[in-house]
Gaussian input, Z-matrix of N, CA and C with variables (Angstrom, degrees):
# hf/3-21g

backbone

0 1
 N
 C     1     B1
 C     2     B2     1     A1
 N     3     B3     2     A2     1     D1
 C     4     B4     3     A3     2     D2
 C     5     B5     4     A4     3     D3
 N     6     B6     5     A5     4     D4
 C     7     B7     6     A6     5     D5
 C     8     B8     7     A7     6     D6
 N     9     B9     8     A8     7     D7
 C    10    B10     9     A9     8     D8
 C    11    B11    10    A10     9     D9
 N    12    B12    11    A11    10    D10
 C    13    B13    12    A12    11    D11
 C    14    B14    13    A13    12    D12
 N    15    B15    14    A14    13    D13
 C    16    B16    15    A15    14    D14
 C    17    B17    16    A16    15    D15
 N    18    B18    17    A17    16    D16
 C    19    B19    18    A18    17    D17
 C    20    B20    19    A19    18    D18
 N    21    B21    20    A20    19    D19
 C    22    B22    21    A21    20    D20
 C    23    B23    22    A22    21    D21
 N    24    B24    23    A23    22    D22
 C    25    B25    24    A24    23    D23
 C    26    B26    25    A25    24    D24
 N    27    B27    26    A26    25    D25
 C    28    B28    27    A27    26    D26
 C    29    B29    28    A28    27    D27
 N    30    B30    29    A29    28    D28
 C    31    B31    30    A30    29    D29
 C    32    B32    31    A31    30    D30
 N    33    B33    32    A32    31    D31
 C    34    B34    33    A33    32    D32
 C    35    B35    34    A34    33    D33
 N    36    B36    35    A35    34    D34
 C    37    B37    36    A36    35    D35
 C    38    B38    37    A37    36    D36
 N    39    B39    38    A38    37    D37
 C    40    B40    39    A39    38    D38
 C    41    B41    40    A40    39    D39
 N    42    B42    41    A41    40    D40
 C    43    B43    42    A42    41    D41
 C    44    B44    43    A43    42    D42
 N    45    B45    44    A44    43    D43
 C    46    B46    45    A45    44    D44
 C    47    B47    46    A46    45    D45
 N    48    B48    47    A47    46    D46
 C    49    B49    48    A48    47    D47
 C    50    B50    49    A49    48    D48
 N    51    B51    50    A50    49    D49
 C    52    B52    51    A51    50    D50
 C    53    B53    52    A52    51    D51
 N    54    B54    53    A53    52    D52
 C    55    B55    54    A54    53    D53
 C    56    B56    55    A55    54    D54
 N    57    B57    56    A56    55    D55
 C    58    B58    57    A57    56    D56
 C    59    B59    58    A58    57    D57
 N    60    B60    59    A59    58    D58
 C    61    B61    60    A60    59    D59
 C    62    B62    61    A61    60    D60
 N    63    B63    62    A62    61    D61
 C    64    B64    63    A63    62    D62
 C    65    B65    64    A64    63    D63
 N    66    B66    65    A65    64    D64
 C    67    B67    66    A66    65    D65
 C    68    B68    67    A67    66    D66
 N    69    B69    68    A68    67    D67
 C    70    B70    69    A69    68    D68
 C    71    B71    70    A70    69    D69
 N    72    B72    71    A71    70    D70
 C    73    B73    72    A72    71    D71
 C    74    B74    73    A73    72    D72
 N    75    B75    74    A74    73    D73
 C    76    B76    75    A75    74    D74
 C    77    B77    76    A76    75    D75
 N    78    B78    77    A77    76    D76
 C    79    B79    78    A78    77    D77
 C    80    B80    79    A79    78    D78
 N    81    B81    80    A80    79    D79
 C    82    B82    81    A81    80    D80
 C    83    B83    82    A82    81    D81
 N    84    B84    83    A83    82    D82
 C    85    B85    84    A84    83    D83
 C    86    B86    85    A85    84    D84
 N    87    B87    86    A86    85    D85
 C    88    B88    87    A87    86    D86
 C    89    B89    88    A88    87    D87
 N    90    B90    89    A89    88    D88
 C    91    B91    90    A90    89    D89
 C    92    B92    91    A91    90    D90
 N    93    B93    92    A92    91    D91
 C    94    B94    93    A93    92    D92
 C    95    B95    94    A94    93    D93
 N    96    B96    95    A95    94    D94
 C    97    B97    96    A96    95    D95
 C    98    B98    97    A97    96    D96
 N    99    B99    98    A98    97    D97
 C   100   B100    99    A99    98    D98
 C   101   B101   100   A100    99    D99
 N   102   B102   101   A101   100   D100
 C   103   B103   102   A102   101   D101
 C   104   B104   103   A103   102   D102
 N   105   B105   104   A104   103   D103
 C   106   B106   105   A105   104   D104
 C   107   B107   106   A106   105   D105
 N   108   B108   107   A107   106   D106
 C   109   B109   108   A108   107   D107
 C   110   B110   109   A109   108   D108
 N   111   B111   110   A110   109   D109
 C   112   B112   111   A111   110   D110
 C   113   B113   112   A112   111   D111
 N   114   B114   113   A113   112   D112
 C   115   B115   114   A114   113   D113
 C   116   B116   115   A115   114   D114
 N   117   B117   116   A116   115   D115
 C   118   B118   117   A117   116   D116
 C   119   B119   118   A118   117   D117
 N   120   B120   119   A119   118   D118
 C   121   B121   120   A120   119   D119
 C   122   B122   121   A121   120   D120
 N   123   B123   122   A122   121   D121
 C   124   B124   123   A123   122   D122
 C   125   B125   124   A124   123   D123
 N   126   B126   125   A125   124   D124
 C   127   B127   126   A126   125   D125
 C   128   B128   127   A127   126   D126
 N   129   B129   128   A128   127   D127
 C   130   B130   129   A129   128   D128
 C   131   B131   130   A130   129   D129
 N   132   B132   131   A131   130   D130
 C   133   B133   132   A132   131   D131
 C   134   B134   133   A133   132   D132
 N   135   B135   134   A134   133   D133
 C   136   B136   135   A135   134   D134
 C   137   B137   136   A136   135   D135
 N   138   B138   137   A137   136   D136
 C   139   B139   138   A138   137   D137
 C   140   B140   139   A139   138   D138
 N   141   B141   140   A140   139   D139
 C   142   B142   141   A141   140   D140
 C   143   B143   142   A142   141   D141
 N   144   B144   143   A143   142   D142
 C   145   B145   144   A144   143   D143
 C   146   B146   145   A145   144   D144
 N   147   B147   146   A146   145   D145
 C   148   B148   147   A147   146   D146
 C   149   B149   148   A148   147   D147
 N   150   B150   149   A149   148   D148
 C   151   B151   150   A150   149   D149
 C   152   B152   151   A151   150   D150
 N   153   B153   152   A152   151   D151
 C   154   B154   153   A153   152   D152
 C   155   B155   154   A154   153   D153
 N   156   B156   155   A155   154   D154
 C   157   B157   156   A156   155   D155
 C   158   B158   157   A157   156   D156
 N   159   B159   158   A158   157   D157
 C   160   B160   159   A159   158   D158
 C   161   B161   160   A160   159   D159
 N   162   B162   161   A161   160   D160
 C   163   B163   162   A162   161   D161
 C   164   B164   163   A163   162   D162
 N   165   B165   164   A164   163   D163
 C   166   B166   165   A165   164   D164
 C   167   B167   166   A166   165   D165
 N   168   B168   167   A167   166   D166
 C   169   B169   168   A168   167   D167
 C   170   B170   169   A169   168   D168
 N   171   B171   170   A170   169   D169
 C   172   B172   171   A171   170   D170
 C   173   B173   172   A172   171   D171
 N   174   B174   173   A173   172   D172
 C   175   B175   174   A174   173   D173
 C   176   B176   175   A175   174   D174
 N   177   B177   176   A176   175   D175
 C   178   B178   177   A177   176   D176
 C   179   B179   178   A178   177   D177
 N   180   B180   179   A179   178   D178
 C   181   B181   180   A180   179   D179
 C   182   B182   181   A181   180   D180
 N   183   B183   182   A182   181   D181
 C   184   B184   183   A183   182   D182
 C   185   B185   184   A184   183   D183
 N   186   B186   185   A185   184   D184
 C   187   B187   186   A186   185   D185
 C   188   B188   187   A187   186   D186
 N   189   B189   188   A188   187   D187
 C   190   B190   189   A189   188   D188
 C   191   B191   190   A190   189   D189
 N   192   B192   191   A191   190   D190
 C   193   B193   192   A192   191   D191
 C   194   B194   193   A193   192   D192
 N   195   B195   194   A194   193   D193
 C   196   B196   195   A195   194   D194
 C   197   B197   196   A196   195   D195
 N   198   B198   197   A197   196   D196
 C   199   B199   198   A198   197   D197
 C   200   B200   199   A199   198   D198
 N   201   B201   200   A200   199   D199
 C   202   B202   201   A201   200   D200
 C   203   B203   202   A202   201   D201
 N   204   B204   203   A203   202   D202
 C   205   B205   204   A204   203   D203
 C   206   B206   205   A205   204   D204
 N   207   B207   206   A206   205   D205
 C   208   B208   207   A207   206   D206
 C   209   B209   208   A208   207   D207
 N   210   B210   209   A209   208   D208
 C   211   B211   210   A210   209   D209
 C   212   B212   211   A211   210   D210
 N   213   B213   212   A212   211   D211
 C   214   B214   213   A213   212   D212
 C   215   B215   214   A214   213   D213
 N   216   B216   215   A215   214   D214
 C   217   B217   216   A216   215   D215
 C   218   B218   217   A217   216   D216
 N   219   B219   218   A218   217   D217
 C   220   B220   219   A219   218   D218
 C   221   B221   220   A220   219   D219
 N   222   B222   221   A221   220   D220
 C   223   B223   222   A222   221   D221
 C   224   B224   223   A223   222   D222
 N   225   B225   224   A224   223   D223
 C   226   B226   225   A225   224   D224
 C   227   B227   226   A226   225   D225
 N   228   B228   227   A227   226   D226
 C   229   B229   228   A228   227   D227
 C   230   B230   229   A229   228   D228
 N   231   B231   230   A230   229   D229
 C   232   B232   231   A231   230   D230
 C   233   B233   232   A232   231   D231
 N   234   B234   233   A233   232   D232
 C   235   B235   234   A234   233   D233
 C   236   B236   235   A235   234   D234
 N   237   B237   236   A236   235   D235
 C   238   B238   237   A237   236   D236
 C   239   B239   238   A238   237   D237
 N   240   B240   239   A239   238   D238
 C   241   B241   240   A240   239   D239
 C   242   B242   241   A241   240   D240
 N   243   B243   242   A242   241   D241
 C   244   B244   243   A243   242   D242
 C   245   B245   244   A244   243   D243
 N   246   B246   245   A245   244   D244
 C   247   B247   246   A246   245   D245
 C   248   B248   247   A247   246   D246
 N   249   B249   248   A248   247   D247
 C   250   B250   249   A249   248   D248
 C   251   B251   250   A250   249   D249
 N   252   B252   251   A251   250   D250
 C   253   B253   252   A252   251   D251
 C   254   B254   253   A253   252   D252
 N   255   B255   254   A254   253   D253
 C   256   B256   255   A255   254   D254
 C   257   B257   256   A256   255   D255
 N   258   B258   257   A257   256   D256
 C   259   B259   258   A258   257   D257
 C   260   B260   259   A259   258   D258
 N   261   B261   260   A260   259   D259
 C   262   B262   261   A261   260   D260
 C   263   B263   262   A262   261   D261
 N   264   B264   263   A263   262   D262
 C   265   B265   264   A264   263   D263
 C   266   B266   265   A265   264   D264
 N   267   B267   266   A266   265   D265
 C   268   B268   267   A267   266   D266
 C   269   B269   268   A268   267   D267
 N   270   B270   269   A269   268   D268
 C   271   B271   270   A270   269   D269
 C   272   B272   271   A271   270   D270
 N   273   B273   272   A272   271   D271
 C   274   B274   273   A273   272   D272
 C   275   B275   274   A274   273   D273
 N   276   B276   275   A275   274   D274
 C   277   B277   276   A276   275   D275
 C   278   B278   277   A277   276   D276
 N   279   B279   278   A278   277   D277
 C   280   B280   279   A279   278   D278
 C   281   B281   280   A280   279   D279
 N   282   B282   281   A281   280   D280
 C   283   B283   282   A282   281   D281
 C   284   B284   283   A283   282   D282
 N   285   B285   284   A284   283   D283
 C   286   B286   285   A285   284   D284
 C   287   B287   286   A286   285   D285
 N   288   B288   287   A287   286   D286
 C   289   B289   288   A288   287   D287
 C   290   B290   289   A289   288   D288
 N   291   B291   290   A290   289   D289
 C   292   B292   291   A291   290   D290
 C   293   B293   292   A292   291   D291
 N   294   B294   293   A293   292   D292
 C   295   B295   294   A294   293   D293
 C   296   B296   295   A295   294   D294
 N   297   B297   296   A296   295   D295
 C   298   B298   297   A297   296   D296
 C   299   B299   298   A298   297   D297
 N   300   B300   299   A299   298   D298
 C   301   B301   300   A300   299   D299
 C   302   B302   301   A301   300   D300
 N   303   B303   302   A302   301   D301
 C   304   B304   303   A303   302   D302
 C   305   B305   304   A304   303   D303
 N   306   B306   305   A305   304   D304
 C   307   B307   306   A306   305   D305
 C   308   B308   307   A307   306   D306

   B1=1.4398
   B2=1.5404
   B3=1.3187
   B4=1.4500
   B5=1.5325
   B6=1.3278
   B7=1.4606
   B8=1.5233
   B9=1.3101
   B10=1.4625
   B11=1.5195
   B12=1.3197
   B13=1.4639
   B14=1.5201
   B15=1.3320
   B16=1.4599
   B17=1.5237
   B18=1.3300
   B19=1.4637
   B20=1.5225
   B21=1.3240
   B22=1.4649
   B23=1.5208
   B24=1.3172
   B25=1.4703
   B26=1.5183
   B27=1.3287
   B28=1.4633
   B29=1.5278
   B30=1.3223
   B31=1.4637
   B32=1.5263
   B33=1.3192
   B34=1.4644
   B35=1.5285
   B36=1.3151
   B37=1.4607
   B38=1.5247
   B39=1.3362
   B40=1.4586
   B41=1.5151
   B42=1.3151
   B43=1.4490
   B44=1.5110
   B45=1.3072
   B46=1.4502
   B47=1.5130
   B48=1.3060
   B49=1.4513
   B50=1.5268
   B51=1.3275
   B52=1.4628
   B53=1.5310
   B54=1.3275
   B55=1.4724
   B56=1.5309
   B57=1.3264
   B58=1.4701
   B59=1.5230
   B60=1.3378
   B61=1.4562
   B62=1.5124
   B63=1.3227
   B64=1.4744
   B65=1.5295
   B66=1.3295
   B67=1.4663
   B68=1.5306
   B69=1.3289
   B70=1.4677
   B71=1.5262
   B72=1.3244
   B73=1.4690
   B74=1.5292
   B75=1.3217
   B76=1.4643
   B77=1.5309
   B78=1.3300
   B79=1.4616
   B80=1.5220
   B81=1.3278
   B82=1.4543
   B83=1.5341
   B84=1.3150
   B85=1.4681
   B86=1.5301
   B87=1.3189
   B88=1.4671
   B89=1.5178
   B90=1.3048
   B91=1.4661
   B92=1.5257
   B93=1.3007
   B94=1.4694
   B95=1.5280
   B96=1.3438
   B97=1.4619
   B98=1.5239
   B99=1.3394
   B100=1.4534
   B101=1.5152
   B102=1.3293
   B103=1.4629
   B104=1.5226
   B105=1.3331
   B106=1.4664
   B107=1.5258
   B108=1.3324
   B109=1.4612
   B110=1.5184
   B111=1.3356
   B112=1.4622
   B113=1.5269
   B114=1.3247
   B115=1.4639
   B116=1.5320
   B117=1.3310
   B118=1.4684
   B119=1.5237
   B120=1.3251
   B121=1.4615
   B122=1.5235
   B123=1.3192
   B124=1.4718
   B125=1.5326
   B126=1.3248
   B127=1.4717
   B128=1.5283
   B129=1.3254
   B130=1.4659
   B131=1.5336
   B132=1.3219
   B133=1.4581
   B134=1.5285
   B135=1.3222
   B136=1.4682
   B137=1.5203
   B138=1.3152
   B139=1.4595
   B140=1.5285
   B141=1.3232
   B142=1.4602
   B143=1.5290
   B144=1.3182
   B145=1.4638
   B146=1.5263
   B147=1.3189
   B148=1.4563
   B149=1.5188
   B150=1.3119
   B151=1.4689
   B152=1.5354
   B153=1.3155
   B154=1.4597
   B155=1.5306
   B156=1.3338
   B157=1.4636
   B158=1.5231
   B159=1.3344
   B160=1.4589
   B161=1.5284
   B162=1.3208
   B163=1.4680
   B164=1.5286
   B165=1.3304
   B166=1.4662
   B167=1.5245
   B168=1.3244
   B169=1.4690
   B170=1.5270
   B171=1.3157
   B172=1.4721
   B173=1.5245
   B174=1.3223
   B175=1.4626
   B176=1.5262
   B177=1.3269
   B178=1.4663
   B179=1.5266
   B180=1.3252
   B181=1.4646
   B182=1.5306
   B183=1.3282
   B184=1.4685
   B185=1.5247
   B186=1.3283
   B187=1.4714
   B188=1.5312
   B189=1.3165
   B190=1.4668
   B191=1.5253
   B192=1.3336
   B193=1.4678
   B194=1.5258
   B195=1.3154
   B196=1.4630
   B197=1.5180
   B198=1.3326
   B199=1.4585
   B200=1.5325
   B201=1.3189
   B202=1.4713
   B203=1.5106
   B204=1.3132
   B205=1.4561
   B206=1.5312
   B207=1.3157
   B208=1.4507
   B209=1.5200
   B210=1.3311
   B211=1.4643
   B212=1.5280
   B213=1.3181
   B214=1.4680
   B215=1.5231
   B216=1.3287
   B217=1.4634
   B218=1.5295
   B219=1.3182
   B220=1.4640
   B221=1.5291
   B222=1.3296
   B223=1.4688
   B224=1.5314
   B225=1.3150
   B226=1.4628
   B227=1.5211
   B228=1.3229
   B229=1.4664
   B230=1.5223
   B231=1.3242
   B232=1.4548
   B233=1.5199
   B234=1.3216
   B235=1.4699
   B236=1.5236
   B237=1.3333
   B238=1.4597
   B239=1.5301
   B240=1.3193
   B241=1.4666
   B242=1.5260
   B243=1.3066
   B244=1.4673
   B245=1.5294
   B246=1.3341
   B247=1.4597
   B248=1.5247
   B249=1.3310
   B250=1.4690
   B251=1.5246
   B252=1.3206
   B253=1.4637
   B254=1.5202
   B255=1.3239
   B256=1.4646
   B257=1.5329
   B258=1.3231
   B259=1.4651
   B260=1.5294
   B261=1.3248
   B262=1.4671
   B263=1.5272
   B264=1.3164
   B265=1.4636
   B266=1.5270
   B267=1.3328
   B268=1.4658
   B269=1.5316
   B270=1.3243
   B271=1.4717
   B272=1.5271
   B273=1.3162
   B274=1.4613
   B275=1.5298
   B276=1.3215
   B277=1.4678
   B278=1.5298
   B279=1.3153
   B280=1.4626
   B281=1.5320
   B282=1.3313
   B283=1.4612
   B284=1.5265
   B285=1.3155
   B286=1.4649
   B287=1.5163
   B288=1.3145
   B289=1.4572
   B290=1.5161
   B291=1.3084
   B292=1.4658
   B293=1.5249
   B294=1.3197
   B295=1.4563
   B296=1.5132
   B297=1.3400
   B298=1.4583
   B299=1.5192
   B300=1.3191
   B301=1.4562
   B302=1.5246
   B303=1.3057
   B304=1.4595
   B305=1.5186
   B306=1.3257
   B307=1.4667
   B308=1.5083
   A1=110.38
   A2=115.38
   A3=120.05
   A4=110.88
   A5=116.49
   A6=120.94
   A7=110.96
   A8=117.01
   A9=121.03
   A10=110.80
   A11=117.52
   A12=121.82
   A13=110.99
   A14=117.37
   A15=121.12
   A16=111.06
   A17=116.24
   A18=120.62
   A19=110.69
   A20=117.06
   A21=120.59
   A22=111.91
   A23=116.59
   A24=120.07
   A25=110.21
   A26=117.30
   A27=121.27
   A28=110.66
   A29=117.81
   A30=121.86
   A31=110.38
   A32=117.00
   A33=120.09
   A34=110.81
   A35=117.26
   A36=121.45
   A37=111.49
   A38=116.93
   A39=121.21
   A40=112.66
   A41=118.30
   A42=121.32
   A43=112.41
   A44=113.80
   A45=119.59
   A46=111.88
   A47=114.83
   A48=123.63
   A49=107.36
   A50=116.62
   A51=121.19
   A52=112.38
   A53=117.83
   A54=119.78
   A55=111.31
   A56=116.54
   A57=119.37
   A58=109.82
   A59=116.42
   A60=120.87
   A61=112.05
   A62=116.52
   A63=121.08
   A64=110.26
   A65=116.43
   A66=120.84
   A67=110.92
   A68=116.73
   A69=121.40
   A70=110.18
   A71=117.74
   A72=121.76
   A73=110.49
   A74=116.49
   A75=120.30
   A76=110.99
   A77=116.93
   A78=121.73
   A79=112.76
   A80=117.49
   A81=121.01
   A82=114.12
   A83=118.19
   A84=121.77
   A85=115.60
   A86=116.42
   A87=121.21
   A88=114.26
   A89=117.97
   A90=120.24
   A91=112.27
   A92=117.14
   A93=120.40
   A94=113.54
   A95=117.35
   A96=121.11
   A97=113.60
   A98=117.55
   A99=121.38
   A100=109.67
   A101=116.84
   A102=121.57
   A103=111.79
   A104=117.21
   A105=119.96
   A106=112.80
   A107=117.41
   A108=121.52
   A109=114.77
   A110=116.99
   A111=121.09
   A112=113.52
   A113=117.30
   A114=119.95
   A115=110.84
   A116=116.82
   A117=118.96
   A118=111.68
   A119=115.45
   A120=121.60
   A121=112.58
   A122=118.07
   A123=122.08
   A124=108.84
   A125=116.58
   A126=120.02
   A127=114.84
   A128=118.03
   A129=119.88
   A130=112.62
   A131=117.12
   A132=121.50
   A133=107.99
   A134=117.62
   A135=120.01
   A136=114.19
   A137=114.38
   A138=122.12
   A139=105.74
   A140=116.55
   A141=119.88
   A142=112.17
   A143=117.46
   A144=121.16
   A145=109.30
   A146=116.03
   A147=121.22
   A148=114.86
   A149=117.30
   A150=120.47
   A151=109.00
   A152=116.21
   A153=120.94
   A154=110.14
   A155=117.58
   A156=119.61
   A157=113.68
   A158=118.34
   A159=119.34
   A160=110.97
   A161=117.10
   A162=120.65
   A163=110.30
   A164=116.89
   A165=120.33
   A166=111.45
   A167=117.05
   A168=120.43
   A169=109.96
   A170=117.09
   A171=121.07
   A172=110.29
   A173=117.48
   A174=120.84
   A175=110.77
   A176=117.27
   A177=120.23
   A178=111.44
   A179=116.55
   A180=121.21
   A181=110.55
   A182=115.92
   A183=120.40
   A184=112.03
   A185=117.71
   A186=119.64
   A187=109.86
   A188=116.18
   A189=120.18
   A190=111.28
   A191=116.95
   A192=120.63
   A193=113.03
   A194=116.86
   A195=120.57
   A196=112.91
   A197=117.63
   A198=120.91
   A199=110.62
   A200=116.33
   A201=122.62
   A202=106.63
   A203=115.44
   A204=119.30
   A205=112.11
   A206=115.51
   A207=123.41
   A208=105.64
   A209=117.78
   A210=119.46
   A211=114.19
   A212=117.55
   A213=120.36
   A214=109.99
   A215=116.72
   A216=120.13
   A217=111.46
   A218=117.48
   A219=120.10
   A220=110.21
   A221=116.27
   A222=120.24
   A223=111.10
   A224=116.85
   A225=119.49
   A226=111.58
   A227=117.68
   A228=120.95
   A229=110.94
   A230=116.59
   A231=120.59
   A232=113.27
   A233=116.84
   A234=122.04
   A235=112.89
   A236=116.35
   A237=120.52
   A238=112.80
   A239=115.26
   A240=120.86
   A241=107.89
   A242=116.69
   A243=120.81
   A244=109.62
   A245=117.33
   A246=120.59
   A247=111.16
   A248=117.29
   A249=120.36
   A250=110.43
   A251=116.23
   A252=120.82
   A253=110.71
   A254=117.07
   A255=121.50
   A256=110.59
   A257=116.31
   A258=120.68
   A259=110.96
   A260=116.82
   A261=120.27
   A262=110.92
   A263=116.42
   A264=120.79
   A265=110.54
   A266=117.00
   A267=120.60
   A268=110.21
   A269=116.93
   A270=120.81
   A271=111.31
   A272=117.20
   A273=119.63
   A274=112.37
   A275=117.96
   A276=119.36
   A277=111.53
   A278=117.73
   A279=120.82
   A280=112.92
   A281=117.09
   A282=121.02
   A283=111.77
   A284=115.82
   A285=120.58
   A286=109.16
   A287=115.25
   A288=121.46
   A289=109.76
   A290=117.08
   A291=119.73
   A292=111.92
   A293=118.34
   A294=121.82
   A295=114.84
   A296=118.38
   A297=120.63
   A298=110.05
   A299=115.21
   A300=120.83
   A301=108.70
   A302=116.12
   A303=120.51
   A304=110.06
   A305=115.44
   A306=121.37
   A307=109.26
   D1=-41.05
   D2=179.38
   D3=-63.38
   D4=-41.38
   D5=178.22
   D6=-62.22
   D7=-41.46
   D8=177.61
   D9=-62.19
   D10=-40.92
   D11=178.22
   D12=-61.05
   D13=-46.00
   D14=178.79
   D15=-63.17
   D16=-39.31
   D17=179.72
   D18=-62.93
   D19=-44.85
   D20=179.95
   D21=-66.16
   D22=-40.66
   D23=177.60
   D24=-63.95
   D25=-43.91
   D26=179.21
   D27=-61.38
   D28=-44.88
   D29=-179.16
   D30=-61.47
   D31=-42.10
   D32=179.22
   D33=-67.79
   D34=-39.83
   D35=-178.57
   D36=-70.92
   D37=-40.41
   D38=-174.41
   D39=-75.24
   D40=-24.30
   D41=-176.28
   D42=-78.63
   D43=166.65
   D44=179.02
   D45=-96.31
   D46=173.85
   D47=178.19
   D48=-104.30
   D49=111.66
   D50=-175.13
   D51=-61.99
   D52=-36.76
   D53=-179.91
   D54=-66.49
   D55=-41.35
   D56=175.64
   D57=-66.19
   D58=-36.76
   D59=176.68
   D60=-62.61
   D61=-39.05
   D62=177.85
   D63=-61.55
   D64=-43.79
   D65=178.40
   D66=-62.40
   D67=-45.84
   D68=-179.44
   D69=-66.00
   D70=-39.00
   D71=179.69
   D72=-61.12
   D73=-39.14
   D74=179.20
   D75=-63.93
   D76=-31.77
   D77=-179.33
   D78=-83.22
   D79=-35.47
   D80=-167.79
   D81=-114.59
   D82=-41.10
   D83=-166.59
   D84=-102.99
   D85=-26.62
   D86=-169.50
   D87=-59.98
   D88=-34.77
   D89=-176.80
   D90=-59.64
   D91=-35.10
   D92=-178.21
   D93=-101.52
   D94=-39.23
   D95=-172.69
   D96=-103.50
   D97=-8.30
   D98=-173.51
   D99=86.53
   D100=155.57
   D101=-175.95
   D102=-58.37
   D103=-38.87
   D104=-178.90
   D105=-98.86
   D106=1.92
   D107=178.17
   D108=81.91
   D109=4.74
   D110=-175.79
   D111=-105.47
   D112=-3.30
   D113=-175.95
   D114=-132.79
   D115=76.12
   D116=179.90
   D117=-62.81
   D118=151.47
   D119=-179.29
   D120=-76.12
   D121=-21.97
   D122=-178.08
   D123=-143.13
   D124=156.04
   D125=-177.80
   D126=-62.81
   D127=-22.92
   D128=-179.46
   D129=-87.59
   D130=3.09
   D131=177.44
   D132=-104.15
   D133=125.73
   D134=-172.71
   D135=-75.38
   D136=155.56
   D137=167.84
   D138=-78.01
   D139=123.92
   D140=-179.49
   D141=-112.24
   D142=-4.29
   D143=175.95
   D144=-62.93
   D145=136.86
   D146=176.88
   D147=78.22
   D148=1.57
   D149=179.88
   D150=-73.32
   D151=155.04
   D152=178.12
   D153=-63.26
   D154=135.25
   D155=-177.59
   D156=-61.14
   D157=-39.10
   D158=-178.94
   D159=-66.72
   D160=-32.78
   D161=176.11
   D162=-65.71
   D163=-43.67
   D164=-179.49
   D165=-63.37
   D166=-43.21
   D167=178.39
   D168=-63.13
   D169=-43.24
   D170=179.62
   D171=-62.70
   D172=-45.03
   D173=-179.73
   D174=-61.64
   D175=-46.11
   D176=179.71
   D177=-64.04
   D178=-40.51
   D179=177.33
   D180=-61.51
   D181=-42.19
   D182=179.78
   D183=-68.00
   D184=-36.60
   D185=175.56
   D186=-65.78
   D187=-43.00
   D188=-179.03
   D189=-62.21
   D190=-40.96
   D191=-177.10
   D192=-81.14
   D193=-15.35
   D194=-176.94
   D195=93.35
   D196=0.39
   D197=178.08
   D198=-64.40
   D199=-34.05
   D200=170.08
   D201=-103.67
   D202=140.26
   D203=-174.35
   D204=-108.70
   D205=110.10
   D206=172.41
   D207=-161.68
   D208=112.57
   D209=-173.97
   D210=-59.66
   D211=-36.94
   D212=-179.71
   D213=-68.07
   D214=-47.95
   D215=-179.54
   D216=-66.73
   D217=-35.63
   D218=177.61
   D219=-61.37
   D220=-42.16
   D221=179.85
   D222=-64.76
   D223=-44.84
   D224=179.97
   D225=-69.82
   D226=-46.78
   D227=-178.68
   D228=-65.27
   D229=-29.84
   D230=179.45
   D231=-62.12
   D232=-22.44
   D233=179.39
   D234=-84.81
   D235=-13.15
   D236=-170.52
   D237=-91.91
   D238=138.72
   D239=170.99
   D240=-82.88
   D241=170.00
   D242=176.08
   D243=-60.03
   D244=-40.25
   D245=179.32
   D246=-65.31
   D247=-39.92
   D248=175.15
   D249=-56.97
   D250=-44.13
   D251=-179.62
   D252=-63.25
   D253=-43.31
   D254=178.02
   D255=-62.49
   D256=-42.06
   D257=179.77
   D258=-65.61
   D259=-45.01
   D260=177.72
   D261=-61.49
   D262=-41.62
   D263=179.22
   D264=-63.00
   D265=-40.38
   D266=178.16
   D267=-62.74
   D268=-42.53
   D269=179.87
   D270=-65.64
   D271=-56.27
   D272=-174.41
   D273=-66.25
   D274=-35.52
   D275=-179.90
   D276=-69.02
   D277=-22.00
   D278=-179.73
   D279=-86.76
   D280=-3.34
   D281=-177.66
   D282=-89.84
   D283=150.33
   D284=176.91
   D285=-71.18
   D286=141.13
   D287=-179.85
   D288=-116.39
   D289=138.12
   D290=175.53
   D291=-76.49
   D292=-3.02
   D293=-175.00
   D294=-87.80
   D295=-22.09
   D296=-176.40
   D297=-157.58
   D298=167.89
   D299=174.26
   D300=-71.97
   D301=145.69
   D302=179.12
   D303=-77.23
   D304=147.42
   D305=178.51
   D306=-77.55

């Protein structure tokens, strides 16, 4: 029971806040990916709605560190804290994606 309690607390602490992510997305991401991440402005910009949150955090972390190379994403990700990334991941992962059926 104690282990389950720690697991639930960790999951709540480690996750992002989707509402804060929505606010940040409107400031940083919407111009290229759309407010909900499902309507990119150009064909070379990915749909990020419905993506796994851990993948989104990893991608943003890699852009920030330079492990992934894209000057625009590096500039935007460079402004984000780890919590911002978690919040954005919570928002975009909760959105419907035209690419697959929702879980």
